[in-house]
C-alpha angles and dihedrals in degrees: 000000000000125000122182117193126193093332108193127178127185128186100196107304092340116103109218100168124023119197097317114183128175143136134221123200132196109285096027126120107199118197117206104210139172141098125309109289094025093121103256099132092040091062088054091048093051092050088051089048092243094131135035116253144168124230123048140286118197127194117193086341096306121112108244089225088068097047125101117235092242091054090053093044090061093049111032124052125190128202118186133188096247131051124186109217119188102150134071098236116152118244090255093053091051091047091047090057087071086072093058092090090063095047122108094224147349095275099032116135121251114265128223087253090054090055093046093048093047092048092049092049092052092047100050094045092050093242099121093100090052097041093116097041121107114255087227088070099051130107121241092263094046091050093050091048088051091056091045088053088051090055091046089053089050087059099207123182092223124039119199116199120192102194094307093174098046096112099028129112115248094260093054092045089055093045094048098047094043089053090051092047092052089047091054093047096045098042105029094231125144133244135196116195133190105213136170096184108084092195091063092043091054094042097052108016125097093187138015143202111206111205132199125178090338097311135100112259096175137354132185141070116355094256093046093053102038096059124139091250097050095045094048093051092053102035097037092228142078097269093179094054091046089053091050090050090052092049092047089065091064099038092051091055091053095054 
């Protein structure tokens, strides 16, 4: 589905990414993990053509640099952690905007498929009861689910997540990630996520790319990558022991 070859990004003389290569196939959920400044978000920005880079990125065998924006908009969806809302659109109107990439023109009428995809997206994200409500009145979790519904309506083959649960309460983190997990399992699509929380990475990811100073420290299945040795080398601490210490605070209270 997606193949990244020797991806390199410089900001002036500063090396941000150094010869990054990886692949993602249908049904995979790839977690990009590593400390702050490791280059996780830069990979996402390069795939979405937000930063200049050297190397090559292929989607379904075609170099992204040769793809028209409309082609990519129908195939790659992006969900970030922040949304600037300055308009009083309803939830349904925002979700329906996900179908714009499939329209034939600015003023083209909605198709039957547009309606079906929009209704399904509202349903699976639990936003049907709020479909006529202004997005200006939504909670953070409801707003993020609205934009997830927009991505589902877009129906991309690859979903890119840039820390989409960063500012959400625990219940909304769980809801959002489980929705995406079900979407991947039922449709066979692919997901790339930038995450800081290693617990979430391990709970939902099938594969991982562990980054350190713009280079790949480890790549493979989630269990192959998130080992005590790999994590200690990158985070300069015993991550596994830290996790056990955190868990012990809860297990002790239950005894």
